[in-house]
Backbone of each chain as ProteinMPNN parsed JSONL, in Angstrom:
{"seq_chain_A": "XXXXXXXXXXXXXXXXXXXXXXXXXXXXXXXXXXXXXXXXXXXXXXXXXXXXXXXXXXXXXXXXXXXXXXXXXXXXXXXXXXXXXXX", "coords_chain_A": {"N_chain_A": [[114.524, 136.993, 162.43], [116.15, 134.807, 162.248], [117.239, 135.257, 159.58], [118.466, 137.432, 160.193], [120.541, 136.485, 162.128], [121.755, 134.879, 160.462], [122.495, 136.464, 158.304], [124.469, 138.352, 159.721], [126.293, 136.751, 160.504], [127.439, 135.714, 157.758], [128.267, 137.871, 156.992], [130.836, 138.244, 158.835], [132.094, 136.152, 157.841], [132.647, 136.995, 155.564], [134.702, 138.944, 156.038], [136.553, 137.307, 157.287], [137.295, 136.005, 154.848], [138.383, 138.041, 153.404], [140.783, 138.468, 154.782], [142.181, 136.201, 155.259], [142.794, 135.818, 152.447], [144.174, 138.012, 152.196], [146.508, 137.066, 153.495], [147.131, 135.021, 151.733], [148.277, 136.236, 149.501], [150.102, 137.902, 150.586], [152.295, 136.017, 151.751], [155.446, 134.346, 152.29], [156.956, 132.445, 151.662], [156.43, 128.957, 150.06], [154.902, 126.972, 151.317], [153.578, 128.414, 153.311], [151.989, 129.724, 151.578], [150.487, 127.539, 150.783], [149.171, 126.995, 153.249], [147.727, 128.974, 153.783], [145.772, 129.253, 151.711], [144.132, 126.591, 152.33], [143.361, 127.726, 154.724], [141.385, 129.485, 153.51], [139.915, 128.131, 152.426], [138.474, 126.693, 153.995], [137.352, 128.786, 155.215], [135.605, 129.259, 152.821], [133.968, 127.226, 152.888], [132.396, 127.092, 155.019], [131.452, 129.585, 154.681], [129.567, 128.711, 152.413], [127.892, 126.96, 153.952], [126.459, 128.393, 155.62], [125.279, 129.887, 153.64], [123.834, 127.912, 152.716], [121.94, 127.152, 154.483], [120.64, 130.009, 154.482], [119.489, 130.028, 152.271], [117.71, 127.753, 151.657], [118.58, 125.716, 149.58], [119.258, 122.566, 148.016], [121.783, 122.6, 146.448], [123.967, 123.829, 147.237], [124.801, 122.111, 149.149], [126.051, 119.749, 147.99], [127.898, 121.095, 146.789], [129.635, 121.98, 148.838], [130.398, 119.346, 149.76], [132.149, 118.639, 147.379], [133.75, 120.447, 147.445], [135.23, 120.256, 149.653], [136.599, 117.783, 149.051], [138.132, 118.631, 147.192], [140.085, 120.366, 148.384], [141.268, 118.955, 149.973], [142.579, 117.068, 148.215], [144.165, 119.138, 146.727], [145.554, 120.107, 148.41], [146.959, 118.084, 149.261], [148.542, 117.517, 146.507], [150.016, 119.882, 146.565], [151.784, 119.71, 148.58], [153.428, 117.737, 147.827], [154.225, 118.522, 145.708], [156.058, 120.401, 146.731], [157.505, 118.636, 148.285], [159.028, 117.639, 146.525], [160.377, 119.341, 144.765], [163.144, 119.836, 144.891], [164.252, 117.255, 143.576]], "CA_chain_A": [[115.379, 137.097, 163.746], [117.064, 133.817, 162.014], [117.999, 135.399, 158.852], [119.349, 138.399, 160.921], [121.723, 135.935, 162.656], [122.504, 134.194, 159.387], [123.448, 137.287, 157.376], [125.73, 138.749, 160.612], [127.613, 135.229, 160.381], [127.92, 135.844, 156.444], [129.424, 139.41, 156.873], [131.542, 138.156, 159.462], [133.143, 135.149, 157.356], [132.996, 137.598, 154.332], [135.793, 139.653, 156.462], [137.63, 136.443, 157.341], [137.981, 135.799, 153.805], [139.173, 138.864, 153.166], [141.983, 138.33, 155.906], [142.928, 135.172, 154.73], [143.241, 136.046, 150.669], [145.771, 138.908, 151.93], [147.861, 136.145, 153.6], [147.564, 134.232, 150.678], [148.975, 137.364, 148.776], [151.431, 137.995, 151.688], [152.881, 134.946, 152.397], [156.846, 134.418, 151.446], [156.856, 131.213, 151.551], [155.152, 128.346, 149.248], [154.324, 126.371, 152.655], [152.607, 129.707, 153.992], [150.594, 129.755, 150.874], [149.533, 126.573, 150.949], [148.426, 126.921, 154.688], [146.483, 130.085, 153.833], [144.847, 128.482, 150.897], [143.277, 125.446, 153.409], [142.078, 128.299, 155.354], [140.404, 130.207, 152.627], [139.073, 127.013, 151.672], [137.703, 126.44, 155.227], [136.233, 129.685, 155.15], [134.729, 129.198, 152.005], [133.561, 125.695, 153.223], [131.738, 127.499, 155.791], [130.378, 130.339, 153.696], [128.665, 127.976, 151.72], [127.155, 126.014, 154.624], [125.521, 129.576, 156.269], [124.408, 130.276, 152.751], [122.936, 126.929, 152.333], [120.824, 127.421, 155.681], [119.792, 130.935, 154.221], [118.649, 130.076, 151.017], [116.988, 126.652, 151.515], [118.606, 125.088, 148.655], [120.052, 121.389, 148.02], [122.46, 122.424, 145.77], [124.599, 124.262, 147.884], [125.366, 120.981, 149.711], [127.055, 118.842, 147.286], [129.206, 121.861, 146.373], [129.948, 121.794, 149.909], [130.932, 118.054, 149.697], [132.808, 118.562, 146.268], [134.813, 121.493, 147.903], [135.925, 119.731, 150.996], [137.256, 116.747, 148.44], [138.503, 119.009, 146.003], [140.667, 121.314, 149.083], [142.361, 118.015, 150.296], [143.67, 116.873, 146.79], [144.983, 120.207, 146.246], [146.853, 120.367, 149.6], [148.05, 116.843, 148.965], [149.126, 117.793, 145.426], [150.764, 120.734, 146.74], [152.804, 119.502, 149.38], [153.893, 116.523, 147.117], [155.32, 119.239, 144.546], [157.08, 121.078, 147.397], [158.708, 117.744, 148.328], [159.829, 116.703, 145.093], [160.996, 119.905, 144.269], [164.4, 119.654, 144.538], [164.969, 116.208, 143.018]], "C_chain_A": [[116.637, 135.925, 162.979], [117.934, 134.432, 160.889], [118.89, 136.425, 159.152], [120.876, 137.971, 161.156], [122.794, 135.627, 161.348], [123.151, 135.098, 158.567], [124.658, 138.073, 158.086], [126.543, 137.835, 160.232], [127.964, 135.524, 158.882], [128.863, 137.152, 156.434], [130.648, 139.087, 158.042], [132.8, 137.166, 158.538], [133.54, 136.063, 156.022], [134.571, 138.173, 154.896], [136.959, 138.508, 156.832], [138.077, 135.992, 155.929], [138.815, 136.754, 153.09], [140.41, 138.972, 153.674], [142.619, 137.421, 155.307], [143.376, 134.946, 153.313], [144.257, 136.793, 150.942], [146.526, 138.251, 152.515], [148.103, 135.355, 152.257], [148.673, 135.17, 149.707], [150.485, 137.677, 149.376], [152.502, 137.427, 151.944], [154.137, 135.146, 151.496], [157.101, 133.391, 150.974], [156.044, 130.292, 150.851], [154.073, 127.411, 150.335], [152.919, 126.977, 153.201], [151.243, 129.664, 152.99], [149.452, 128.847, 150.59], [148.268, 126.649, 152.27], [147.323, 128.075, 154.311], [145.626, 129.896, 153.123], [143.849, 127.685, 151.261], [142.423, 126.328, 153.953], [141.252, 129.04, 154.664], [139.602, 129.367, 152.352], [138.073, 126.988, 152.627], [136.914, 127.445, 155.3], [135.205, 129.908, 154.139], [133.672, 128.197, 152.155], [131.877, 126.456, 154.431], [130.56, 128.698, 155.599], [129.258, 129.789, 153.36], [127.465, 127.302, 152.541], [126.255, 127.324, 155.208], [124.898, 129.654, 154.915], [123.369, 129.263, 152.382], [121.638, 126.71, 153.129], [120.153, 128.77, 155.169], [119.033, 131.078, 153.314], [117.708, 128.714, 150.724], [117.428, 125.767, 150.576], [119.476, 124.132, 148.982], [121.355, 121.647, 147.279], [123.898, 122.947, 146.219], [125.786, 122.951, 148.74], [126.211, 119.948, 149.053], [127.949, 119.943, 146.728], [129.489, 121.707, 147.867], [131.03, 120.65, 150.103], [132.274, 118.173, 148.465], [134.302, 119.731, 146.891], [135.513, 121.291, 148.989], [137.062, 118.854, 150.381], [138.432, 117.368, 148.048], [140.244, 119.957, 147.285], [141.72, 119.983, 149.352], [143.105, 117.691, 149.04], [144.681, 117.662, 146.667], [145.907, 120.434, 147.016], [147.754, 119.393, 149.03], [149.142, 117.044, 147.885], [150.401, 119.003, 145.796], [152.166, 120.574, 147.366], [153.565, 118.189, 149.015], [154.988, 117.285, 146.353], [156.271, 119.926, 145.578], [158.361, 120.059, 147.74], [159.509, 117.215, 147.548], [160.558, 117.97, 144.379], [162.389, 119.858, 143.876], [165.224, 118.441, 143.659], [165.352, 116.46, 141.608]], "O_chain_A": [[117.84, 136.142, 163.122], [119.155, 134.305, 160.97], [119.976, 136.486, 158.577], [121.924, 138.5, 160.785], [123.981, 135.912, 161.187], [124.233, 134.791, 158.068], [125.645, 138.434, 157.446], [127.554, 138.138, 159.598], [129.191, 135.587, 158.812], [129.974, 137.281, 155.919], [131.514, 139.96, 158.017], [134.015, 137.368, 158.542], [134.628, 135.885, 155.473], [135.564, 137.866, 154.236], [138.15, 138.782, 156.683], [139.239, 135.6, 155.822], [139.742, 136.451, 152.338], [141.223, 139.608, 153.002], [143.68, 137.725, 154.762], [144.178, 134.066, 152.998], [145.292, 136.625, 150.296], [147.667, 138.634, 152.257], [149.235, 135.128, 151.829], [149.746, 134.725, 149.301], [151.589, 137.686, 148.832], [153.54, 137.987, 152.297], [154.166, 135.76, 150.429], [157.501, 133.318, 149.812], [154.849, 130.588, 150.87], [152.864, 127.224, 150.201], [151.808, 126.498, 153.428], [150.049, 129.605, 153.282], [148.261, 129.007, 150.327], [147.053, 126.457, 152.262], [146.135, 127.937, 154.601], [144.508, 130.23, 153.515], [142.738, 127.829, 150.75], [141.199, 126.204, 153.929], [140.211, 129.32, 155.258], [138.476, 129.72, 151.999], [136.904, 127.207, 152.309], [135.717, 127.205, 155.454], [134.167, 130.537, 154.347], [132.584, 128.322, 151.592], [130.679, 126.175, 154.385], [129.415, 128.808, 156.037], [128.148, 130.125, 153.771], [126.348, 127.099, 152.063], [125.058, 127.04, 155.178], [123.69, 129.442, 155.019], [122.285, 129.548, 151.872], [120.581, 126.256, 152.692], [118.945, 128.769, 155.406], [118.105, 131.884, 153.244], [117.052, 128.627, 149.686], [116.699, 124.776, 150.547], [120.335, 124.298, 149.848], [122.182, 120.767, 147.517], [124.903, 122.542, 145.635], [127.011, 122.921, 148.855], [127.062, 119.347, 149.71], [128.902, 119.489, 146.095], [129.614, 120.483, 147.869], [132.189, 120.834, 150.476], [133.372, 117.735, 148.807], [135.51, 119.629, 146.681], [136.394, 122.082, 149.323], [138.211, 118.923, 150.816], [139.552, 116.955, 148.35], [141.358, 120.016, 146.765], [142.882, 120.04, 148.949], [144.262, 118.092, 148.908], [145.848, 117.294, 146.528], [146.993, 120.881, 146.647], [148.853, 119.576, 148.507], [150.338, 116.85, 148.104], [151.533, 118.937, 145.318], [153.251, 121.016, 146.989], [154.266, 117.628, 149.857], [156.179, 116.986, 146.274], [157.429, 120.007, 145.171], [159.568, 120.274, 147.63], [160.48, 116.491, 147.768], [161.314, 117.708, 143.443], [162.763, 119.843, 142.703], [166.361, 118.524, 143.196], [165.993, 115.616, 140.982]]}, "seq_chain_B": "XXXXXXXXXXXXXXXXXXXXXXXXXXXXXXXXXXXXXXXXXXXXXXXXXXXXXXXXXXXXXXXXXXXXXXXXXXXXXXXXXXXXXXXXXXXXXXXXXXXXXXXXXXXXXXXXXXXXX", "coords_chain_B": {"N_chain_B": [[109.852, 131.429, 167.517], [111.868, 128.755, 168.578], [113.477, 126.759, 170.727], [115.504, 125.092, 169.358], [116.215, 127.173, 167.107], [117.486, 128.995, 168.685], [119.713, 127.487, 169.471], [121.137, 127.074, 167.139], [121.34, 129.494, 165.681], [123.402, 130.431, 167.759], [125.22, 128.841, 167.381], [126.098, 129.12, 164.422], [127.061, 131.799, 165.109], [129.114, 131.32, 166.667], [130.629, 129.656, 165.226], [131.098, 131.313, 162.917], [132.304, 133.175, 164.587], [134.561, 131.787, 165.327], [135.978, 131.417, 162.577], [136.763, 133.743, 161.626], [138.692, 134.021, 163.633], [140.609, 132.126, 163.126], [141.176, 133.062, 160.55], [142.233, 135.613, 161.166], [144.372, 134.527, 163.023], [146.188, 133.583, 161.072], [147.768, 135.58, 160.48], [148.795, 136.515, 162.698], [150.683, 134.409, 163.976], [153.789, 133.403, 164.535], [155.204, 131.773, 162.779], [155.553, 128.619, 160.674], [154.857, 126.353, 161.512], [153.155, 127.048, 163.625], [151.274, 128.208, 162.281], [150.084, 126.217, 160.826], [148.788, 124.768, 162.862], [146.69, 127.047, 163.625], [145.346, 126.784, 161.144], [144.437, 124.41, 161.148], [142.765, 123.793, 163.685], [141.007, 125.429, 164.686], [139.867, 126.107, 162.206], [138.652, 123.75, 161.551], [136.809, 123.511, 164.048], [135.235, 125.479, 163.533], [133.981, 124.83, 160.913], [132.669, 122.493, 162.097], [130.703, 123.64, 164.057], [129.504, 125.42, 162.331], [127.93, 123.326, 160.448], [126.957, 121.698, 161.759], [124.641, 123.912, 162.724], [123.645, 124.364, 160.623], [122.57, 121.942, 159.556], [120.505, 121.713, 161.657], [118.833, 123.925, 160.947], [118.167, 123.034, 158.239], [116.682, 121.031, 158.509], [115.948, 118.525, 157.323], [116.176, 115.135, 156.588], [117.651, 113.827, 154.682], [119.066, 115.876, 153.852], [120.718, 116.491, 156.193], [122.301, 114.537, 156.169], [124.023, 114.655, 153.985], [125.628, 116.871, 154.964], [126.706, 115.515, 157.389], [128.43, 113.51, 156.289], [130.238, 115.181, 155.145], [131.29, 116.628, 157.03], [132.422, 114.987, 158.43], [134.216, 113.914, 156.662], [135.993, 116.009, 156.589], [136.983, 116.355, 159.395], [138.372, 113.747, 158.827], [140.15, 114.286, 156.886], [141.451, 116.984, 156.938], [143.814, 117.246, 159.328], [145.269, 115.036, 158.313], [146.071, 116.417, 155.405], [147.279, 118.757, 157.142], [149.67, 117.473, 158.305], [151.095, 116.615, 155.972], [151.659, 118.762, 154.894], [153.375, 120.073, 156.927], [155.284, 118.338, 156.774], [156.82, 119.145, 154.623], [157.966, 121.484, 154.926], [160.642, 123.221, 154.992], [162.844, 123.724, 156.979], [162.437, 126.533, 157.22], [161.223, 128.159, 159.019], [160.86, 130.817, 161.188], [161.555, 130.973, 164.23], [162.889, 128.732, 165.085], [161.718, 126.022, 167.744], [163.602, 124.829, 170.151], [163.06, 122.608, 171.504], [161.781, 120.858, 169.799], [163.445, 120.825, 167.748], [165.249, 119.309, 167.925], [164.098, 116.53, 167.632], [162.084, 113.361, 166.75], [163.413, 111.091, 164.829], [162.327, 110.401, 161.281], [160.834, 107.146, 160.098], [162.271, 107.017, 157.732], [164.755, 107.303, 159.096], [165.414, 109.79, 158.455], [166.0, 114.011, 159.367], [162.735, 115.181, 160.452], [162.284, 117.725, 159.786], [163.89, 118.605, 157.809], [163.43, 117.392, 154.914], [165.389, 115.11, 153.046], [165.147, 114.757, 150.375]], "CA_chain_B": [[111.188, 131.22, 167.56], [111.801, 127.577, 169.0], [114.771, 126.262, 171.208], [116.714, 124.575, 168.231], [116.51, 128.146, 166.79], [118.4, 129.3, 169.283], [120.517, 126.871, 169.456], [121.506, 126.938, 165.886], [121.65, 130.958, 165.722], [124.049, 130.651, 168.744], [126.172, 127.709, 166.834], [126.379, 130.14, 163.574], [127.517, 133.238, 165.713], [130.207, 130.816, 167.244], [131.332, 129.153, 164.115], [131.587, 132.776, 162.319], [134.028, 133.873, 165.248], [136.235, 130.838, 164.852], [136.63, 131.524, 161.341], [137.56, 134.83, 161.983], [139.804, 133.793, 164.517], [141.484, 131.571, 162.55], [142.182, 133.875, 159.591], [143.406, 136.499, 161.863], [145.706, 133.824, 163.448], [147.276, 133.152, 159.692], [148.945, 136.935, 160.071], [149.524, 136.483, 164.098], [151.442, 133.387, 163.942], [155.335, 133.77, 164.07], [156.066, 130.596, 162.711], [154.752, 128.277, 159.888], [154.22, 125.197, 162.375], [151.966, 127.73, 164.429], [150.194, 128.588, 161.142], [149.564, 125.142, 160.506], [148.106, 124.807, 163.986], [145.561, 127.734, 163.473], [144.817, 126.315, 159.848], [143.588, 123.406, 161.622], [141.945, 123.338, 164.837], [139.67, 126.596, 164.833], [139.186, 125.804, 161.038], [137.795, 122.835, 161.654], [136.039, 123.436, 164.786], [134.308, 126.254, 163.029], [133.307, 124.185, 160.127], [131.565, 121.352, 162.96], [129.504, 124.492, 164.558], [128.826, 126.029, 161.078], [127.506, 122.353, 159.56], [125.606, 121.414, 162.819], [123.659, 124.952, 162.928], [122.978, 124.476, 159.166], [121.879, 120.83, 159.451], [119.213, 121.859, 161.977], [118.151, 124.748, 160.255], [117.712, 122.793, 157.264], [115.56, 120.253, 158.998], [115.437, 117.561, 156.468], [117.495, 113.996, 156.958], [118.477, 113.822, 153.273], [120.127, 117.208, 153.938], [121.343, 116.633, 157.44], [123.371, 113.448, 156.077], [125.288, 115.202, 153.416], [126.208, 117.582, 156.018], [127.24, 114.909, 158.047], [129.47, 112.985, 155.355], [130.743, 116.444, 154.694], [131.719, 117.167, 158.373], [133.51, 113.687, 158.872], [135.249, 113.997, 155.503], [136.853, 117.095, 156.954], [137.762, 116.08, 160.491], [139.429, 113.015, 158.44], [141.413, 115.018, 156.07], [142.398, 118.376, 157.831], [144.938, 116.326, 160.135], [146.465, 114.633, 157.121], [146.45, 117.339, 154.981], [148.31, 119.66, 157.736], [150.792, 116.976, 158.761], [151.888, 116.296, 154.655], [152.131, 120.686, 154.791], [154.26, 120.042, 158.189], [156.971, 117.58, 156.309], [157.475, 120.098, 153.596], [158.45, 122.674, 155.6], [162.246, 122.882, 154.713], [163.634, 124.352, 158.033], [162.407, 127.835, 156.739], [160.564, 128.819, 160.064], [161.637, 131.958, 161.7], [161.746, 130.812, 165.274], [162.346, 127.426, 165.762], [161.684, 125.894, 169.231], [164.812, 124.075, 170.835], [162.944, 121.252, 172.125], [161.437, 119.945, 168.738], [164.283, 121.005, 166.582], [166.053, 117.762, 167.436], [163.301, 115.675, 166.756], [162.287, 111.695, 166.412], [163.664, 110.639, 163.175], [160.93, 109.452, 160.997], [160.676, 105.959, 159.722], [163.731, 106.584, 156.981], [165.792, 108.003, 159.3], [165.485, 111.68, 158.341], [165.066, 114.722, 160.176], [161.27, 115.525, 159.524], [162.515, 119.348, 159.18], [164.878, 119.072, 156.618], [163.279, 116.251, 154.019], [166.404, 115.027, 152.46], [164.566, 114.944, 148.823]], "C_chain_B": [[111.306, 129.766, 168.803], [113.379, 127.292, 169.793], [115.983, 125.785, 170.167], [116.856, 125.965, 166.915], [117.398, 128.835, 167.273], [119.679, 128.909, 169.441], [121.583, 126.743, 168.092], [121.916, 128.537, 165.042], [123.295, 130.968, 166.586], [125.296, 129.711, 168.133], [126.828, 128.555, 165.506], [127.132, 131.174, 163.958], [129.097, 132.287, 166.145], [131.13, 130.585, 166.185], [131.728, 130.484, 163.369], [132.717, 132.931, 162.797], [135.31, 132.79, 165.047], [136.644, 130.926, 163.711], [137.518, 132.641, 161.215], [138.854, 134.902, 162.474], [140.636, 133.444, 163.905], [142.149, 132.13, 160.895], [142.81, 134.837, 159.935], [144.716, 136.006, 162.72], [146.781, 133.68, 162.474], [148.488, 134.522, 159.964], [149.4, 137.14, 161.47], [150.612, 135.677, 164.332], [152.845, 133.633, 163.887], [156.055, 132.961, 163.175], [155.063, 129.366, 161.981], [154.2, 127.198, 160.572], [153.173, 125.834, 163.171], [150.824, 127.939, 163.413], [149.443, 127.157, 160.943], [148.513, 124.549, 161.397], [146.527, 125.718, 163.98], [144.744, 127.492, 162.057], [143.907, 125.134, 160.08], [142.485, 123.393, 162.397], [140.92, 124.427, 164.994], [139.317, 126.489, 163.363], [138.337, 125.054, 161.028], [136.673, 122.683, 162.705], [134.871, 124.55, 164.208], [132.965, 125.851, 162.174], [132.195, 123.226, 160.805], [130.376, 122.301, 163.479], [128.772, 124.616, 163.244], [127.514, 124.714, 160.519], [126.418, 122.112, 160.493], [124.341, 122.485, 162.892], [122.713, 124.763, 161.651], [122.085, 122.974, 159.244], [120.391, 120.889, 160.415], [118.221, 122.78, 161.792], [117.442, 124.358, 158.898], [116.32, 121.67, 157.699], [115.411, 118.911, 158.389], [116.883, 116.557, 156.6], [118.452, 113.778, 155.95], [119.742, 114.882, 153.716], [121.209, 117.305, 154.607], [122.445, 115.508, 156.832], [124.454, 113.899, 155.216], [125.721, 116.252, 154.248], [127.625, 116.81, 156.749], [128.679, 114.156, 157.584], [130.3, 114.043, 155.104], [131.959, 116.607, 155.764], [132.955, 115.864, 158.55], [134.966, 113.571, 158.045], [136.301, 115.012, 156.095], [137.521, 117.061, 158.08], [138.898, 114.428, 159.898], [140.528, 113.626, 157.805], [142.24, 116.574, 156.434], [143.602, 117.972, 158.503], [145.939, 116.298, 159.062], [147.012, 115.527, 156.059], [147.693, 118.503, 155.743], [149.619, 118.74, 157.968], [151.749, 116.811, 157.214], [152.546, 118.152, 154.73], [153.622, 120.502, 156.093], [155.405, 119.486, 157.757], [157.425, 118.486, 155.148], [157.828, 121.044, 153.792], [160.245, 122.502, 155.685], [163.094, 124.132, 155.926], [163.47, 126.023, 157.651], [161.818, 128.8, 157.868], [161.547, 129.506, 160.775], [162.349, 131.959, 162.946], [161.698, 129.423, 165.295], [162.71, 126.968, 166.872], [162.838, 124.782, 169.417], [164.192, 122.461, 171.048], [162.083, 120.514, 171.143], [162.384, 119.971, 167.646], [165.306, 119.775, 166.312], [165.384, 116.937, 166.822], [163.242, 114.237, 166.772], [162.552, 111.906, 164.87], [162.396, 110.247, 162.881], [161.361, 107.873, 160.786], [162.113, 105.783, 158.654], [164.774, 107.188, 157.535], [166.223, 109.251, 159.042], [165.183, 112.495, 159.362], [163.663, 114.913, 159.455], [161.272, 116.839, 159.224], [163.024, 119.736, 157.797], [164.609, 117.56, 155.834], [164.645, 115.93, 153.322], [166.348, 115.117, 151.042], [165.658, 114.728, 147.95]], "O_chain_B": [[110.755, 129.923, 169.892], [114.381, 127.732, 169.229], [117.165, 126.118, 170.255], [117.527, 125.753, 165.905], [118.202, 129.381, 166.517], [120.639, 129.673, 169.542], [122.733, 126.318, 168.204], [122.624, 128.64, 164.04], [124.26, 131.488, 166.025], [126.415, 130.006, 168.553], [128.054, 128.675, 165.51], [127.964, 131.557, 163.136], [130.161, 132.806, 165.807], [132.23, 131.136, 166.125], [132.947, 130.625, 163.273], [133.805, 132.923, 162.222], [136.496, 132.931, 164.748], [137.798, 130.526, 163.557], [138.686, 132.612, 160.827], [139.828, 135.524, 162.049], [141.634, 134.163, 163.855], [143.162, 131.763, 160.299], [143.836, 135.172, 159.343], [145.709, 136.663, 163.031], [147.977, 133.645, 162.762], [149.695, 134.475, 159.725], [150.363, 137.895, 161.61], [151.566, 136.195, 164.912], [153.107, 134.265, 162.864], [157.198, 133.202, 162.788], [153.98, 129.099, 162.502], [153.016, 126.971, 160.321], [152.208, 125.114, 163.425], [149.632, 127.847, 163.705], [148.213, 127.114, 160.923], [147.534, 123.95, 160.952], [145.451, 125.19, 164.262], [143.62, 127.969, 161.896], [142.891, 124.878, 159.433], [141.375, 123.06, 161.982], [139.874, 124.083, 165.545], [138.16, 126.883, 163.217], [137.226, 125.358, 160.592], [135.718, 121.939, 162.483], [133.685, 124.382, 164.492], [131.77, 126.116, 162.31], [131.071, 123.102, 160.32], [129.214, 121.905, 163.391], [127.686, 124.082, 163.018], [126.37, 125.072, 160.238], [125.226, 122.249, 160.218], [123.197, 122.071, 163.081], [121.494, 124.923, 161.586], [120.89, 123.021, 158.953], [119.369, 120.297, 160.071], [117.071, 122.695, 162.223], [116.487, 124.971, 158.422], [115.209, 121.66, 157.169], [114.691, 118.123, 159.004], [118.067, 116.882, 156.678], [119.66, 113.594, 156.097], [120.948, 114.678, 153.849], [122.279, 117.81, 154.267], [123.605, 115.768, 157.15], [125.631, 113.668, 155.495], [126.827, 116.467, 153.753], [128.818, 117.11, 156.775], [129.727, 114.16, 158.229], [131.4, 113.628, 154.737], [133.163, 116.689, 155.519], [134.158, 116.011, 158.764], [136.124, 113.324, 158.38], [137.491, 114.706, 156.015], [138.622, 117.613, 158.092], [139.94, 114.115, 160.473], [141.697, 113.485, 158.164], [143.369, 116.982, 156.16], [144.589, 118.56, 158.061], [146.926, 116.997, 158.835], [148.208, 115.492, 155.769], [148.676, 118.966, 155.164], [150.689, 119.325, 157.802], [152.977, 116.874, 157.277], [153.715, 118.519, 154.615], [154.756, 120.908, 155.838], [156.49, 119.908, 158.156], [158.613, 118.402, 154.836], [158.12, 121.746, 152.823], [160.865, 121.714, 156.399], [163.748, 125.13, 155.622], [164.462, 126.729, 157.829], [161.879, 130.023, 157.741], [162.696, 129.13, 161.005], [163.4, 132.582, 163.099], [160.628, 128.847, 165.495], [163.834, 127.254, 167.283], [162.808, 123.825, 168.643], [164.781, 121.412, 170.789], [161.585, 119.479, 171.586], [162.217, 119.24, 166.669], [165.886, 119.362, 165.308], [165.699, 116.5, 165.715], [164.347, 113.696, 166.809], [162.039, 112.65, 164.034], [161.526, 109.87, 163.667], [162.33, 107.483, 161.437], [162.857, 104.803, 158.672], [165.691, 107.625, 156.84], [167.311, 109.708, 159.392], [164.372, 112.158, 160.225], [163.462, 114.833, 158.243], [160.403, 117.269, 158.466], [162.776, 120.652, 157.013], [165.394, 116.635, 156.044], [165.06, 117.017, 152.92], [167.34, 115.505, 150.424], [165.5, 114.808, 146.731]]}, "name": "protein", "num_of_chains": 2, "seq": "XXXXXXXXXXXXXXXXXXXXXXXXXXXXXXXXXXXXXXXXXXXXXXXXXXXXXXXXXXXXXXXXXXXXXXXXXXXXXXXXXXXXXXXXXXXXXXXXXXXXXXXXXXXXXXXXXXXXXXXXXXXXXXXXXXXXXXXXXXXXXXXXXXXXXXXXXXXXXXXXXXXXXXXXXXXXXXXXXXXXXXXXXXXXXXXXXXXXXXXXXXXX"}
């Protein structure tokens, strides 16, 4: 029962990952692309959490922590780059 | 199947649904600022639901505490990242809202939608 629910949730999250990756490819400006990458990383973190519960493995939890921190640092770096591009 | 299993199954499904909503919202929103809204609020809510469900399902204090730390980190960093991205929008939104386009000037006296760079 629990496994079925987790697999269904993983399937929905995989569909969301496809849709947000399509947005990253389709976006017309750099800010839109950064927003799309932000959503894609959020989708990835969701999938990792569901997979951690499904596989009952510790490794995915540290992976989640690292992904959250790296996504924040990446977004900050991209936004500083966009703001200073014209200088 | 205990009541905790029911709660965590419900939270898994709600989190997955909100993840899908935030991915679809990227394509549906007409404007970069509304896309930023969709990138922070539903995404953070879905992460909260999924993490709580995973913490219930893992059922170990050491593992649940890592999830709590990651959740607090996400709640702190998501608005900051969206705020920084909002500052770097250079007047490229196709449908500017007349009530916010005048805007409060930021502390350096610049219009926030057009950074002087």
